VOPAGU-2260 file (C-alpha; in pm, 1 decimal, decimal comma):
REM VOPAGU-2260
SITE   aa  ch    i         X         Y         Z
SITE  MET   A    0    -770,5   -1384,5   -4532,9
SITE  TYR   A    1    -601,2   -1142,7   -4292,7
SITE  SER   A    2    -376,7   -1416,2   -4148,2
SITE  GLU   A    3    -279,5   -1531,2   -4497,2
SITE  LEU   A    4    -185,1   -1175,4   -4597,4
SITE  ILE   A    5      25,0   -1128,9   -4280,9
SITE  GLN   A    6     198,1   -1459,2   -4353,7
SITE  LEU   A    7     261,4   -1357,4   -4715,6
SITE  PHE   A    8     408,7   -1019,4   -4621,9
SITE  GLY   A    9     612,4   -1188,4   -4349,0
SITE  LYS   A   10     770,6   -1421,4   -4603,9
SITE  ILE   A   11     841,2   -1133,6   -4843,4
SITE  GLY   A   12     990,0    -918,5   -4566,8
SITE  THR   A   13    1217,2   -1187,7   -4423,9
SITE  LYS   A   14    1326,2   -1296,3   -4774,4
SITE  PHE   A   15    1433,9    -955,2   -4900,5
SITE  PHE   A   16    1521,6    -775,8   -4575,5
SITE  GLY   A   17    1618,7   -1065,4   -4347,2
SITE  LYS   A   18    1982,7    -961,1   -4301,1
SITE  LYS   A   19    1898,0    -595,9   -4239,1
SITE  LEU   A   20    1635,4    -692,3   -3981,1
SITE  GLN   A   21    1856,9    -938,0   -3790,2
SITE  SER   A   22    1889,3    -702,9   -3490,1
SITE  LEU   A   23    1509,8    -663,6   -3485,3
SITE  LYS   A   24    1467,5   -1041,6   -3483,1
SITE  GLU   A   25    1682,3   -1077,7   -3172,6
SITE  LEU   A   26    1494,6    -801,3   -2992,4
SITE  VAL   A   27    1149,6    -937,3   -3081,7
SITE  GLU   A   28    1253,6   -1265,6   -2921,3
SITE  LYS   A   29    1429,7   -1111,5   -2619,4
SITE  SER   A   30    1161,6    -850,4   -2546,4
SITE  ASN   A   31     911,0   -1136,0   -2506,2
SITE  LEU   A   32     652,5    -989,0   -2742,8
SITE  PRO   A   33     345,4   -1219,0   -2765,4
SITE  ILE   A   34     409,1   -1274,6   -3138,2
SITE  ILE   A   35     662,5   -1464,5   -3346,7
SITE  TYR   A   36     920,2   -1269,5   -3548,1
SITE  GLU   A   37     786,1   -1365,2   -3893,8
SITE  LYS   A   38     433,7   -1253,0   -3802,7
SITE  TYR   A   39     563,1    -925,7   -3659,8
SITE  ILE   A   40     754,4    -854,4   -3982,9
SITE  GLY   A   41     439,3    -946,3   -4175,7
SITE  LYS   A   42     238,5    -687,1   -3983,8
SITE  LEU   A   43     510,7    -424,8   -4034,0
SITE  PHE   A   44     511,4    -462,2   -4414,3
SITE  PHE   A   45     136,0    -519,5   -4442,2
SITE  TYR   A   46      38,3    -199,9   -4258,0
SITE  ALA   A   47     308,0      -2,5   -4440,3
SITE  PHE   A   48     172,9    -131,9   -4773,0
SITE  ILE   A   49    -188,3     -47,3   -4681,8
SITE  CYS   A   50     -84,9     300,4   -4566,9
SITE  LEU   A   51     116,9     358,2   -4883,6
SITE  ASN   A   52    -177,6     284,4   -5111,3
SITE  VAL   A   53    -476,1     412,1   -4913,9
SITE  SER   A   54    -317,3     736,8   -4796,9
SITE  PHE   A   55    -184,0     817,8   -5145,4
SITE  VAL   A   56    -529,9     782,2   -5301,1
SITE  PHE   A   57    -685,5     981,9   -5016,8
SITE  PHE   A   58    -434,7    1270,2   -5037,3
SITE  LEU   A   59    -449,7    1280,8   -5417,6
SITE  TYR   A   60    -831,0    1297,6   -5411,1
SITE  PHE   A   61    -825,1    1556,9   -5131,9
SITE  PHE   A   62    -587,0    1797,9   -5307,4
SITE  LEU   A   63    -752,9    1756,3   -5647,8
SITE  ILE   A   64   -1114,6    1793,7   -5535,6
SITE  PHE   A   65   -1103,8    2017,2   -5226,8
SITE  TRP   A   66    -792,0    2227,9   -5279,6
SITE  LYS   A   67    -838,8    2247,3   -5656,5
SITE  LEU   A   68    -468,7    2193,6   -5728,3
SITE  ASN   A   69    -354,3    2064,2   -6063,4
SITE  PHE   A   70    -264,6    1696,4   -6101,4
SITE  ALA   A   71     114,1    1746,0   -6091,1
SITE  GLN   A   72     101,8    1948,3   -5767,6
SITE  SER   A   73    -145,4    1706,6   -5608,2
SITE  PHE   A   74      65,9    1407,5   -5710,8
SITE  ILE   A   75     391,5    1549,0   -5567,7
SITE  ILE   A   76     235,9    1665,8   -5237,8
SITE  SER   A   77      46,3    1335,9   -5196,0
SITE  LEU   A   78     363,3    1138,3   -5264,9
SITE  ILE   A   79     559,7    1335,9   -5003,4
SITE  LEU   A   80     286,7    1307,3   -4736,9
SITE  THR   A   81     226,7     937,9   -4809,0
SITE  SER   A   82     598,6     857,0   -4795,1
SITE  THR   A   83     631,1    1041,2   -4464,2
SITE  LEU   A   84     328,9     866,4   -4311,4
SITE  THR   A   85     435,9     522,1   -4435,0
SITE  TRP   A   86     791,3     575,2   -4310,5
SITE  THR   A   87     654,8     682,6   -3971,1
SITE  ILE   A   88     441,5     367,6   -3936,9
SITE  ALA   A   89     731,8     143,3   -4040,4
SITE  THR   A   90     964,1     324,9   -3797,2
SITE  VAL   A   91     718,9     281,8   -3507,4
SITE  PHE   A   92     694,0     -91,5   -3580,0
SITE  TYR   A   93    1071,1    -117,9   -3605,6
SITE  LEU   A   94    1148,0      77,6   -3288,1
SITE  TYR   A   95     877,8     -68,5   -3060,3
SITE  PRO   A   96    1073,2    -388,1   -2974,3
SITE  PHE   A   97    1376,0    -170,8   -2890,4
SITE  TYR   A   98    1156,5      39,9   -2660,3
SITE  LYS   A   99    1000,1    -265,0   -2493,3
SITE  TYR   A  100    1341,2    -432,3   -2460,5
SITE  SER   A  101    1483,9    -123,7   -2288,7
SITE  ARG   A  102    1185,8     -92,8   -2051,2
SITE  GLN   A  103    1203,8    -460,1   -1952,9
SITE  MET   A  104    1578,2    -446,4   -1894,6
SITE  LYS   A  105    1548,6    -142,0   -1666,9
SITE  ASP   A  106    1253,2    -290,0   -1478,0
SITE  ILE   A  107    1431,4    -621,5   -1422,1
SITE  GLU   A  108    1747,8    -455,3   -1293,0
SITE  ARG   A  109    1548,7    -212,9   -1076,3
SITE  ASN   A  110    1371,2    -503,7    -904,4
SITE  MET   A  111    1669,8    -736,8    -876,2
SITE  PRO   A  112    1780,3    -622,6    -525,4
SITE  PHE   A  113    1435,5    -691,9    -378,7
SITE  GLY   A  114    1365,2   -1004,6    -583,5
SITE  ILE   A  115    1696,8   -1170,4    -499,0
SITE  SER   A  116    1659,2   -1078,1    -130,8
SITE  TYR   A  117    1315,1   -1240,5    -133,7
SITE  MET   A  118    1462,5   -1549,4    -301,4
SITE  ASN   A  119    1729,3   -1559,0     -31,2
SITE  ILE   A  120    1464,3   -1557,7     242,1
SITE  ILE   A  121    1264,1   -1834,2      69,4
SITE  SER   A  122    1573,7   -2046,2       8,2
SITE  LYS   A  123    1678,9   -2027,8     375,0
SITE  SER   A  124    1344,0   -2179,9     473,5
SITE  GLY   A  125    1450,7   -2502,5     298,4
SITE  VAL   A  126    1229,1   -2468,7     -10,3
SITE  PRO   A  127    1361,6   -2655,0    -320,6
SITE  PRO   A  128    1459,9   -2448,2    -629,2
SITE  GLU   A  129    1146,8   -2537,1    -829,9
SITE  GLN   A  130     916,2   -2424,2    -549,9
SITE  MET   A  131    1124,4   -2110,6    -496,5
SITE  ILE   A  132    1084,6   -2024,6    -865,3
SITE  LYS   A  133     708,3   -2075,2    -833,6
SITE  TYR   A  134     683,9   -1834,8    -537,4
SITE  ILE   A  135     879,0   -1564,6    -722,0
SITE  ALA   A  136     667,7   -1617,7   -1036,3
SITE  GLU   A  137     344,4   -1575,8    -840,8
SITE  ASP   A  138     458,9   -1261,0    -661,4
SITE  LYS   A  139     380,5    -972,6    -898,2
SITE  GLU   A  140     543,1    -706,0    -679,0
SITE  PHE   A  141     877,3    -750,0    -856,9
SITE  GLY   A  142     750,7    -655,1   -1203,8
SITE  GLU   A  143     951,2    -797,4   -1495,1
SITE  PHE   A  144    1176,8    -983,2   -1252,1
SITE  SER   A  145     876,7   -1195,8   -1150,9
SITE  LYS   A  146     768,1   -1235,3   -1514,7
SITE  GLU   A  147    1105,9   -1381,1   -1607,3
SITE  PHE   A  148    1066,4   -1641,5   -1333,4
SITE  GLU   A  149     710,8   -1701,4   -1450,7
SITE  ARG   A  150     855,5   -1792,2   -1791,7
SITE  ILE   A  151    1100,7   -2028,1   -1622,9
SITE  TYR   A  152     818,5   -2192,6   -1428,2
SITE  LYS   A  153     609,9   -2233,3   -1745,9
SITE  GLN   A  154     903,7   -2411,0   -1910,1
SITE  ILE   A  155     905,7   -2653,5   -1615,7
SITE  ILE   A  156     528,6   -2711,1   -1587,6
SITE  LEU   A  157     401,6   -2676,3   -1945,4
SITE  VAL   A  158     700,7   -2791,4   -2151,1
SITE  GLY   A  159     826,0   -3046,3   -1898,3
SITE  LYS   A  160    1186,2   -2932,6   -1880,9
SITE  ASP   A  161    1398,4   -2965,7   -1570,0
SITE  VAL   A  162    1485,2   -2665,0   -1353,6
SITE  THR   A  163    1838,0   -2609,9   -1484,5
SITE  SER   A  164    1740,5   -2635,4   -1853,7
SITE  SER   A  165    1454,2   -2389,7   -1800,3
SITE  ILE   A  166    1677,0   -2140,0   -1618,4
SITE  SER   A  167    1941,7   -2167,5   -1889,5
SITE  GLU   A  168    1692,9   -2109,1   -2172,4
SITE  ILE   A  169    1540,7   -1796,6   -2014,8
SITE  ALA   A  170    1887,8   -1669,9   -1922,0
SITE  PHE   A  171    1979,9   -1646,3   -2291,4
SITE  ARG   A  172    1648,3   -1477,9   -2378,1
SITE  THR   A  173    1631,6   -1216,2   -2105,8
SITE  PRO   A  174    1688,4    -849,2   -2203,2
SITE  SER   A  175    1918,4    -787,7   -1906,8
SITE  GLU   A  176    2280,3    -903,7   -1924,4
SITE  LYS   A  177    2305,4    -856,4   -1548,9
SITE  PHE   A  178    2005,2   -1080,3   -1483,1
SITE  LYS   A  179    2142,0   -1333,2   -1732,4
SITE  ASN   A  180    2466,1   -1360,4   -1533,1
SITE  PHE   A  181    2267,0   -1404,5   -1212,7
SITE  LEU   A  182    2058,9   -1687,4   -1363,1
SITE  LEU   A  183    2365,2   -1862,2   -1506,2
SITE  GLY   A  184    2536,4   -1837,6   -1167,7
SITE  LEU   A  185    2226,7   -1982,4    -998,3
SITE  ASN   A  186    2216,8   -2259,0   -1258,3
SITE  SER   A  187    2582,9   -2345,2   -1205,0
SITE  THR   A  188    2529,0   -2355,9    -828,6
SITE  ILE   A  189    2236,0   -2598,2    -866,0
SITE  LEU   A  190    2419,1   -2821,0   -1117,5
SITE  SER   A  191    2735,2   -2839,6    -907,6
SITE  GLY   A  192    2542,8   -2909,1    -588,7
SITE  GLY   A  193    2673,6   -2590,2    -432,1
SITE  ASN   A  194    2524,4   -2392,0    -148,0
SITE  ILE   A  195    2228,6   -2200,9    -299,2
SITE  ASN   A  196    2175,4   -2008,2      24,6
SITE  LEU   A  197    2533,7   -1883,3      18,8
SITE  TYR   A  198    2508,3   -1782,7    -349,9
SITE  LEU   A  199    2180,4   -1594,6    -299,5
SITE  SER   A  200    2310,3   -1426,0      16,3
SITE  GLU   A  201    2616,3   -1298,4    -169,7
SITE  GLU   A  202    2412,4   -1182,6    -471,6
SITE  SER   A  203    2158,5   -1017,3    -243,6
SITE  ARG   A  204    2432,5    -828,0     -59,9
SITE  LYS   A  205    2586,7    -706,0    -386,9
SITE  GLU   A  206    2253,2    -595,3    -530,0
SITE  ILE   A  207    2157,5    -411,4    -211,4
SITE  ASP   A  208    2490,8    -225,4    -225,5
SITE  VAL   A  209    2416,1    -127,8    -586,8
SITE  TYR   A  210    2066,7     -17,0    -485,5
SITE  ARG   A  211    2205,0     199,8    -203,7
SITE  GLU   A  212    2443,4     366,3    -448,3
SITE  ARG   A  213    2154,6     432,7    -688,0
SITE  GLN   A  214    1952,9     578,1    -402,1
SITE  ARG   A  215    2241,9     805,0    -309,6
SITE  LYS   A  216    2265,2     935,7    -666,5
SITE  TYR   A  217    1886,9     971,9    -680,3
SITE  THR   A  218    1883,5    1175,0    -358,5
SITE  THR   A  219    2160,1    1400,5    -491,7
SITE  LEU   A  220    1971,0    1453,9    -817,3
SITE  MET   A  221    1643,6    1530,5    -637,9
SITE  SER   A  222    1823,4    1777,9    -415,8
SITE  PHE   A  223    1960,6    1948,9    -727,2
SITE  LEU   A  224    1612,1    1957,8    -884,6
SITE  ALA   A  225    1469,5    2102,6    -561,8
SITE  ASP   A  226    1725,6    2384,1    -579,3
SITE  ILE   A  227    1625,8    2450,6    -939,3
SITE  TYR   A  228    1260,1    2460,9    -836,7
SITE  ILE   A  229    1326,1    2718,4    -565,7
SITE  VAL   A  230    1528,4    2939,7    -801,0
SITE  VAL   A  231    1318,6    2909,3   -1118,6
SITE  PHE   A  232     967,8    2899,5    -974,1
SITE  LEU   A  233     998,6    3109,3    -658,0
SITE  ILE   A  234    1290,3    3350,4    -668,5
SITE  VAL   A  235    1314,6    3435,8   -1040,6
SITE  PRO   A  236     943,1    3513,8   -1098,8
SITE  LEU   A  237     932,2    3717,4    -777,2
SITE  VAL   A  238    1241,2    3922,4    -871,0
SITE  ILE   A  239    1112,2    3981,9   -1223,7
SITE  MET   A  240     773,4    4093,5   -1092,4
SITE  ILE   A  241     940,3    4337,3    -851,5
SITE  LEU   A  242    1159,0    4476,8   -1131,5
SITE  LEU   A  243     865,3    4514,6   -1369,3
SITE  THR   A  244     656,8    4682,1   -1098,8
SITE  THR   A  245     942,2    4923,7   -1027,1
SITE  PHE   A  246     986,2    5002,9   -1397,9
SITE  SER   A  247     611,6    5060,1   -1435,8
SITE  LEU   A  248     643,7    5357,4   -1198,7
SITE  ILE   A  249     893,1    5516,5   -1439,6
SITE  THR   A  250     772,4    5404,4   -1782,9
SITE  SER   A  251     490,8    5197,5   -1932,1
SITE  THR   A  252     719,8    4990,2   -2155,0
SITE  PHE   A  253    1023,0    4768,6   -2104,3
SITE  PHE   A  254    1239,1    4696,1   -2411,7
SITE  SER   A  255     947,9    4812,1   -2629,5
SITE  PHE   A  256     706,9    4569,0   -2459,9
SITE  ASN   A  257     408,9    4678,3   -2255,3
SITE  ILE   A  258     485,8    4605,0   -1887,2
SITE  PRO   A  259     135,4    4470,5   -1794,9
SITE  PHE   A  260     166,6    4236,9   -2096,1
SITE  LEU   A  261     504,6    4110,6   -1970,1
SITE  MET   A  262     356,5    4051,0   -1624,4
SITE  ARG   A  263      69,9    3845,5   -1772,1
SITE  LEU   A  264     318,4    3657,4   -1991,0
SITE  LEU   A  265     523,5    3569,2   -1683,6
SITE  VAL   A  266     224,5    3459,3   -1472,3
SITE  TYR   A  267      10,1    3281,7   -1733,3
SITE  VAL   A  268     272,3    3143,1   -1973,8
SITE  PHE   A  269     624,7    3116,8   -1831,3
SITE  VAL   A  270     539,5    2975,7   -1486,7
SITE  PRO   A  271     277,0    2718,4   -1603,1
SITE  VAL   A  272     483,9    2596,6   -1900,8
SITE  SER   A  273     801,8    2574,9   -1693,2
SITE  GLY   A  274     608,4    2391,7   -1422,0
SITE  ALA   A  275     473,7    2138,5   -1673,0
SITE  ILE   A  276     825,2    2075,6   -1809,5
SITE  TYR   A  277     955,9    2037,0   -1454,1
SITE  LEU   A  278     684,9    1779,7   -1370,2
SITE  ILE   A  279     766,8    1582,9   -1687,7
SITE  ILE   A  280    1135,0    1575,4   -1588,9
SITE  LEU   A  281    1040,8    1457,1   -1238,5
SITE  GLY   A  282     828,0    1182,1   -1392,2
SITE  LEU   A  283    1121,8    1060,2   -1600,2
SITE  VAL   A  284    1356,4    1042,9   -1301,4
SITE  LYS   A  285    1353,2     692,3   -1149,5
SITE  VAL   A  286    1567,4     506,8    -902,1
């Protein structure tokens, strides 16, 4: 029953909103979600429909029975809350492939310098392309880079395609344009009978140069953040505490605020909250 409903809503969604959801279709396919586009659209509209009906009845009952509002007020408030909740669920479904696509693209490009260097080492040992792809696919240290090669290897083993056809297919489905160009270049080298070792050596050198530049920018940014930490969390609180202590010898208030209260506010609110924000920013900074 559930599968039939998802299929039904998928057909309705793609029929009436197919053109507007074209960008979502491409991202569902490129972000490698373990679900086909029509089924994903079916889930989007199905859960939005369920939310629209169930939440409206719940809110209407809640405001009528518990808050004792009249029917008109309950209806309007329930409609607003239900619309907001339904829109939120639909937005989350719509934006998730974009989020996953972005994460995969960044992860692939972050691991490309190491993955290509590893491929270069394997290739120089005389391993054929198919075996090289297998080794990269089995090595999980390179994150999404390895997963893309795992998809290539599955095309070879499970579908029965040749190496070049498998590389070409994944190249046009990968989230990263940079990785796509690398795969197409590798494919062209194999098809033309070119020197794979030379191609991988050149690509490895270029990617390592890019990685070094990213590391340089990362080091500069971390140095800047370290300076901010010293100023905001060490010098500023210390100076403020000294000033407040000095003022407390003259008066008990500072700009109409009690000085002991300001000291507690600084120690128990400003410093912890600022520290939490700083840690979140550090967590978002990646090479």
